[in-house]
C-alpha positions as CSV (number, residue, x, y, z in Angstrom):
1,M,-30.4,-53.0,-46.9
2,N,-29.3,-52.4,-50.3
3,V,-26.8,-54.6,-52.2
4,S,-23.8,-52.5,-51.4
5,E,-24.6,-52.5,-47.7
6,L,-25.1,-56.3,-47.8
7,L,-21.7,-56.7,-49.6
8,V,-19.8,-54.4,-47.1
9,R,-21.5,-56.0,-44.0
10,Y,-20.6,-59.5,-45.4
11,L,-16.9,-58.4,-45.8
12,R,-16.9,-57.1,-42.2
13,A,-18.5,-60.3,-40.9
14,L,-15.7,-62.1,-42.7
15,G,-13.0,-60.1,-41.0
16,V,-12.0,-57.9,-44.0
17,R,-11.1,-54.4,-42.8
18,H,-9.8,-52.7,-46.1
19,V,-11.1,-52.3,-49.6
20,F,-8.6,-51.1,-52.3
21,G,-9.7,-49.4,-55.4
22,Y,-10.1,-46.7,-57.9
23,P,-13.7,-45.6,-58.1
24,G,-16.1,-44.4,-60.8
25,G,-19.8,-43.5,-61.1
26,A,-20.9,-47.0,-61.1
27,T,-19.3,-47.8,-57.7
28,V,-20.0,-44.6,-55.7
29,E,-22.8,-46.3,-53.7
30,L,-20.4,-49.1,-52.7
31,L,-17.9,-46.5,-51.4
32,E,-20.7,-44.8,-49.5
33,A,-21.6,-48.2,-47.9
34,C,-17.9,-48.6,-46.9
35,R,-17.9,-45.1,-45.3
36,R,-21.2,-45.8,-43.4
37,E,-20.0,-49.3,-42.2
38,N,-16.5,-48.1,-41.2
39,L,-14.7,-50.3,-43.8
40,Q,-11.6,-48.4,-44.8
41,F,-11.4,-47.7,-48.6
42,V,-7.8,-47.2,-49.7
43,L,-7.5,-45.2,-52.9
44,G,-4.9,-46.5,-55.5
45,R,-3.3,-44.6,-58.2
46,R,-4.8,-46.9,-60.8
47,E,-6.9,-50.1,-60.6
48,G,-4.1,-52.4,-61.2
49,T,-2.1,-50.9,-58.3
50,A,-5.2,-51.3,-56.0
51,G,-5.6,-54.8,-57.1
52,L,-1.9,-55.6,-56.2
53,M,-2.4,-54.0,-52.8
54,A,-5.5,-56.2,-52.3
55,E,-3.4,-59.3,-53.3
56,A,-0.8,-58.3,-50.6
57,A,-3.6,-58.1,-48.1
58,G,-4.8,-61.6,-49.0
59,M,-1.3,-63.0,-48.6
60,L,-0.9,-61.4,-45.1
61,T,-4.3,-62.2,-43.7
62,G,-5.4,-65.4,-45.5
63,L,-8.7,-63.7,-46.1
64,P,-9.8,-62.6,-49.6
65,G,-8.2,-59.3,-50.5
66,V,-10.9,-57.0,-51.9
67,C,-10.5,-54.6,-54.8
68,V,-12.9,-52.4,-56.7
69,S,-12.8,-50.8,-60.2
70,T,-15.4,-49.0,-62.3
71,L,-16.6,-50.3,-65.7
72,G,-14.9,-50.4,-69.1
73,P,-11.3,-49.4,-69.0
74,G,-11.4,-49.5,-65.2
75,S,-12.2,-53.2,-65.3
76,T,-9.6,-54.0,-67.9
77,N,-7.0,-52.3,-65.8
78,L,-7.8,-54.6,-63.0
79,V,-7.1,-57.8,-65.1
80,N,-3.4,-57.8,-64.4
81,A,-3.8,-57.8,-60.6
82,V,-6.4,-60.5,-60.8
83,A,-4.2,-62.6,-63.0
84,N,-1.4,-62.2,-60.5
85,A,-3.6,-63.3,-57.7
86,W,-4.5,-66.3,-59.9
87,L,-1.0,-67.4,-60.5
88,D,0.2,-66.6,-56.8
89,R,-2.8,-68.7,-55.4
90,V,-4.1,-65.8,-53.3
91,P,-7.8,-65.5,-52.3
92,M,-9.3,-62.3,-53.7
93,L,-12.7,-60.7,-54.4
94,A,-12.4,-58.2,-57.4
95,I,-15.5,-56.1,-57.9
96,S,-16.2,-54.1,-61.0
97,G,-19.0,-51.7,-61.8
98,Q,-21.0,-52.1,-64.9
99,I,-23.6,-50.0,-66.9
100,E,-27.3,-50.5,-66.0
101,S,-28.5,-54.1,-66.7
102,R,-31.2,-52.8,-69.1
103,R,-28.7,-51.0,-71.3
104,E,-25.8,-53.5,-71.2
105,P,-27.0,-55.6,-74.1
106,C,-27.3,-52.8,-76.6
107,F,-25.1,-50.0,-75.3
108,T,-21.4,-49.8,-76.3
109,H,-19.7,-46.9,-74.5
110,Q,-17.2,-48.3,-72.0
111,V,-19.1,-51.6,-72.0
112,V,-17.0,-54.8,-71.9
113,A,-18.2,-58.4,-71.3
114,Q,-16.6,-58.7,-67.9
115,E,-17.5,-62.3,-67.2
116,R,-15.7,-63.3,-70.4
117,L,-12.9,-60.9,-69.7
118,F,-12.0,-62.3,-66.3
119,A,-12.9,-66.0,-66.7
120,P,-9.6,-67.2,-67.9
121,V,-7.7,-65.7,-64.9
122,C,-10.0,-66.3,-62.0
123,K,-11.8,-69.2,-60.3
124,W,-15.3,-67.9,-60.9
125,A,-16.7,-64.7,-62.7
126,T,-20.4,-63.8,-62.2
127,T,-22.8,-61.0,-61.8
128,I,-24.4,-59.9,-58.5
129,Q,-28.2,-59.6,-58.6
130,P,-30.5,-58.4,-55.8
131,H,-32.4,-61.7,-55.5
132,T,-29.3,-63.8,-55.2
133,A,-26.8,-61.5,-53.6
134,G,-26.4,-63.3,-50.3
135,T,-26.0,-66.6,-51.9
136,I,-23.4,-65.3,-54.5
137,L,-21.3,-63.7,-51.9
138,R,-21.3,-66.9,-49.9
139,K,-20.2,-68.9,-52.9
140,A,-17.7,-66.3,-53.9
141,V,-16.0,-66.3,-50.5
142,R,-16.0,-70.1,-50.3
143,T,-14.6,-70.4,-53.8
144,A,-11.9,-67.9,-53.4
145,M,-10.6,-69.6,-50.2
146,A,-10.9,-73.2,-51.3
147,E,-7.8,-75.1,-52.3
148,R,-6.2,-73.9,-54.5
149,P,-7.2,-70.4,-53.4
150,G,-7.5,-67.6,-56.0
151,P,-9.6,-64.7,-57.2
152,V,-13.3,-64.4,-57.9
153,H,-14.6,-61.5,-60.0
154,L,-18.0,-59.9,-59.3
155,T,-19.8,-57.6,-61.7
156,L,-22.0,-55.0,-60.0
157,A,-24.3,-53.1,-62.3
158,A,-25.2,-49.5,-61.7
159,D,-29.0,-50.3,-61.2
160,V,-28.0,-53.0,-58.8
161,V,-25.4,-51.3,-56.6
162,G,-28.0,-49.4,-54.7
163,A,-31.0,-51.7,-55.2
164,Q,-32.7,-53.4,-52.3
165,A,-31.1,-56.8,-51.5
166,V,-33.9,-59.4,-51.6
167,D,-31.5,-62.3,-50.7
168,D,-29.9,-60.5,-47.7
169,R,-28.8,-63.2,-45.3
170,I,-25.3,-62.9,-44.1
171,A,-24.3,-66.5,-43.5
172,L,-20.6,-67.2,-43.7
173,P,-19.5,-70.5,-45.1
174,P,-16.9,-72.7,-43.4
175,L,-13.6,-71.0,-44.4
176,A,-11.6,-74.1,-44.6
177,A,-12.5,-77.8,-44.8
178,Q,-12.2,-79.7,-41.5
179,E,-8.8,-81.3,-41.3
180,L,-8.8,-84.7,-39.7
181,P,-5.6,-86.5,-38.7
182,F,-4.0,-88.3,-41.6
183,A,-3.1,-91.9,-40.8
184,F,-1.8,-94.7,-43.1
185,G,-3.7,-97.9,-43.3
186,T,-2.5,-101.4,-43.8
187,E,-3.4,-101.8,-47.5
188,A,-0.6,-103.0,-49.7
189,A,-0.5,-99.8,-51.7
190,V,-0.1,-97.7,-48.5
191,A,2.6,-100.1,-47.3
192,G,4.3,-99.6,-50.6
193,V,4.5,-95.8,-50.0
194,V,6.4,-96.3,-46.7
195,E,8.7,-98.9,-48.2
196,R,9.4,-96.7,-51.3
197,I,10.5,-93.9,-48.8
198,R,12.5,-96.1,-46.5
199,S,14.4,-97.8,-49.5
200,A,15.5,-94.4,-50.9
201,R,19.2,-93.6,-50.1
202,R,19.3,-90.1,-51.3
203,P,15.8,-88.6,-50.9
204,V,15.1,-84.8,-50.9
205,V,12.0,-82.8,-49.9
206,L,10.9,-80.1,-52.3
207,A,8.6,-77.8,-50.4
208,G,6.3,-75.4,-52.0
209,I,3.5,-72.7,-51.4
210,A,0.9,-75.2,-50.2
211,A,3.1,-76.2,-47.4
212,V,3.2,-72.5,-46.3
213,R,-0.6,-72.1,-46.6
214,G,-1.1,-75.3,-44.6
215,G,1.2,-74.2,-41.8
216,A,3.5,-77.2,-42.3
217,S,6.8,-75.6,-41.2
218,A,7.1,-77.7,-38.0
219,S,5.9,-80.9,-39.7
220,L,8.3,-80.3,-42.7
221,A,11.3,-79.9,-40.3
222,R,10.2,-83.0,-38.3
223,L,10.0,-85.1,-41.5
224,A,13.4,-83.9,-42.7
225,E,15.0,-84.8,-39.4
226,S,13.2,-88.2,-39.2
227,L,14.5,-89.1,-42.7
228,G,17.8,-87.3,-42.4
229,C,17.3,-85.7,-45.8
230,P,17.8,-82.1,-47.2
231,V,15.0,-79.7,-48.0
232,V,14.9,-77.6,-51.1
233,V,12.2,-74.8,-51.2
234,A,10.4,-73.2,-54.1
235,P,10.7,-69.3,-54.4
236,M,7.2,-68.7,-53.0
237,A,7.9,-71.0,-50.0
238,K,11.1,-69.2,-48.8
239,G,11.0,-69.3,-45.0
240,V,8.9,-72.4,-44.6
241,L,12.2,-74.0,-43.3
242,A,14.6,-71.7,-41.7
243,E,17.6,-71.1,-43.9
244,D,20.0,-71.7,-41.0
245,H,18.4,-75.2,-40.4
246,P,21.3,-77.7,-41.1
247,L,19.0,-79.6,-43.6
248,Y,18.1,-76.5,-45.5
249,A,19.6,-77.1,-49.1
250,G,18.7,-74.0,-51.1
251,T,16.0,-72.5,-53.2
252,L,15.0,-73.8,-56.7
253,D,14.8,-71.6,-59.8
254,M,16.5,-68.6,-58.3
255,A,20.3,-67.8,-58.1
256,C,22.5,-70.8,-59.0
257,N,19.4,-72.5,-60.4
258,A,21.4,-74.9,-62.7
259,F,23.4,-76.0,-59.6
260,M,20.1,-76.6,-57.8
261,W,18.5,-78.6,-60.6
262,K,21.7,-80.7,-60.8
263,F,21.4,-81.4,-57.2
264,L,17.8,-82.6,-57.6
265,A,18.8,-84.7,-60.5
266,G,21.4,-86.5,-58.3
267,C,18.8,-87.7,-55.8
268,D,16.9,-91.0,-55.9
269,L,13.6,-89.7,-54.7
270,I,11.8,-86.4,-54.5
271,L,9.0,-85.8,-52.0
272,A,7.1,-82.8,-53.4
273,A,5.5,-81.4,-50.3
274,G,2.9,-78.7,-51.2
275,F,5.0,-77.9,-54.4
276,D,2.9,-76.1,-57.0
277,A,4.1,-76.1,-60.6
278,V,3.0,-72.5,-61.0
279,E,6.2,-71.6,-59.1
280,L,8.5,-73.1,-61.8
281,I,10.5,-70.7,-64.0
282,K,12.5,-73.4,-65.8
283,P,10.7,-76.7,-67.2
284,W,10.9,-79.8,-65.0
285,S,13.8,-81.7,-66.4
286,V,14.9,-84.2,-63.8
287,E,13.9,-87.9,-64.2
288,V,13.8,-88.8,-60.5
289,P,10.9,-90.8,-58.9
290,T,8.5,-88.4,-57.3
291,I,5.9,-88.6,-54.5
292,H,3.2,-85.9,-54.7
293,V,2.0,-84.5,-51.3
294,D,-0.6,-81.7,-51.7
295,T,-4.2,-80.7,-51.0
296,T,-5.0,-81.3,-54.6
297,P,-4.2,-84.2,-57.1
298,N,-1.3,-83.8,-59.5
299,T,-3.5,-82.6,-62.3
300,D,-1.0,-80.3,-63.8
301,Q,1.3,-83.2,-64.8
302,I,4.3,-80.9,-65.0
303,Y,6.2,-83.7,-63.3
304,Q,5.2,-87.3,-63.1
305,A,4.4,-88.7,-59.7
306,E,4.4,-92.5,-59.1
307,I,2.5,-91.8,-56.0
308,E,0.0,-89.1,-54.8
309,L,-0.9,-88.4,-51.3
310,V,-3.8,-85.9,-51.2
311,G,-4.9,-84.1,-48.1
312,P,-3.8,-81.7,-45.4
313,V,0.0,-81.3,-46.1
314,A,1.1,-80.9,-42.5
315,A,-0.8,-84.0,-41.3
316,I,0.6,-86.1,-44.3
317,L,4.1,-85.0,-43.4
318,D,3.7,-85.9,-39.8
319,A,2.3,-89.3,-40.7
320,L,5.3,-89.9,-43.0
321,A,7.7,-88.8,-40.3
322,D,6.1,-91.4,-37.9
323,A,6.0,-94.2,-40.5
324,C,9.3,-93.7,-42.3
325,A,11.7,-92.7,-39.6
326,G,15.0,-94.6,-39.6
327,E,18.7,-94.2,-40.1
328,A,19.7,-90.8,-41.6
329,R,20.0,-91.0,-45.4
330,W,22.4,-88.2,-45.7
331,T,25.1,-87.2,-43.2
332,R,25.0,-83.6,-42.0
333,A,28.5,-83.2,-43.4
334,E,27.1,-84.1,-46.9
335,V,24.4,-81.5,-46.7
336,A,26.8,-79.0,-45.3
337,A,29.2,-79.6,-48.2
338,H,26.4,-78.9,-50.6
339,R,25.4,-75.7,-48.8
340,D,29.1,-74.5,-48.9
341,A,29.3,-75.2,-52.7
342,L,26.0,-73.4,-53.2
343,M,27.2,-70.3,-51.2
344,A,30.5,-70.3,-53.1
345,K,28.6,-70.2,-56.5
346,Y,26.3,-67.6,-55.0
347,Y,29.1,-65.2,-54.2
348,E,30.7,-65.8,-57.5
349,G,27.6,-64.0,-58.8
350,R,26.2,-67.1,-60.6
351,V,22.6,-66.7,-61.7
352,A,22.5,-70.1,-63.5
């Protein structure tokens, strides 16, 4: 099979059913492969629009959204959508055509250095070659879906798009790491985590997008109920805890954001459960001891965390609920009073 057929069959094996794009001469063979393999191509009005549709597909399916552009201005028009997927932590495969390999080093018409162009806004930018095509696709898929997920950009030259694929094995990687139950040991440091949470009188959970990706809704509610503490959600995590749940305490950095930041500042411990600093609109300004719970370490350092618990978010929250359960820290009346005050400000039309 040629490289385009390999790519399309790989996408079908992965479970992808739509490719979004705005075609050009360098990508016609890829569109033909989509037609022959019954992979639906959805035409956008422009490359950026197609990329945003692909991002939405990635959000909805959990699989990489796939978008296609041609070379030059076509690929530069795709940058905004790729950057959006990068900032939203959405898996994506963005594919751009390119002039023939033999002419690229010394030809200028509609030629841009695509690997350099996309590298700042994606997890990996590379060029597909016939002798490494299968391996590159496997790495691209695994990279796009690994925590934190995001876009990968693939350049497909005009003399490669229809070339015979030498490396043509379709072997899907594991799409997620095996999640084992998370259990606390008896080490002093771990015992200190449990004691730190148990000693808090006004703890709050701040839930973010990684809690959504990790399917942690039930675990989040269980932890909040075990601790008797309110839950604030980040904008991209709306819905991870039902807004009619009695411990739901509002959304950070949206309407009434000054009120919500003041609420966090009045707590004595923040459990950041899958909270990603990319969701922040205002700078982190509260000086409250924080415990970081996420699939990745707190490398951003937007907030300081005195403790980091790294692993599957749902399993960690379940383990915390088991280990730290006790008397309710907040009364339901206190949380209800906060919600009433928040709603009053909201209907006053407060945006800050």
